[in-house]
C-alpha positions, 0 to 999 in steps of 0.5 A: 473396517474404517481407518480413524482419521486424526487432525494434528498440528505439525510445527513445520513450514507448509513446504515441509508438510507437503513433503511429508504428504508426498512421502506418505507420512500423512494422507492429506495437508489442509494448508499448503502453497498451491505452487509448491504442490504444482511444482512437486506434481510436475516433477512426478510427485503423487500430489495435487492441489484442490481448490477449497474456496475461498482459498486463503491468500498470503500477503507477502511483505518486505520491510527495512529494519530501522538501523539496518547497516546498509539501508540504501542497498536494502531500498534498492533491493526492495525496489527491485523485488517490487518491480515488474523485473523482480516479479518476473524473477519470482515467476521464472523460479515458479513462485507466484508473482504478486503483481497482477501484470506479471503472469505466473508460469502456471497461470491457473494458480492465480485466482483470476486465471484459475477461476477461484476466489481467494480470501486475503487477510490484511496485516492489520487484521492478522495482527488484531486477530492473532491472539484469538487464533493462537488461543483457539489453536492452543485449545484444539491442539494442546 
């Protein structure tokens, strides 16, 4: 007898969904951050990240709000976050640094070092296509 497999949309962060897979609530997650899976596996969790190419890449952004109460402090923070030193801080806490010159703690999690292709969606494409993707998701997961 075969168990039925259902695809459901979980309204939670990728980290929370991975945690639900780790606890056995779900057998698989379709989209998680690879560094979350690697971190959890290193701590003994029964989880592994599988490369399904092209791997969707996430573009992280940082911005400064118009009218921010301390814009100069915010500009200094942005300068730090996007500097090699700031990117090394991300790497030190097991996040993937965006700067190619800064290695990740687990190099194989980055496309070039890991030997996989990543498909990065630009913010412009994301903004332009979001209504279509939202409509499709609402049709599939009413």
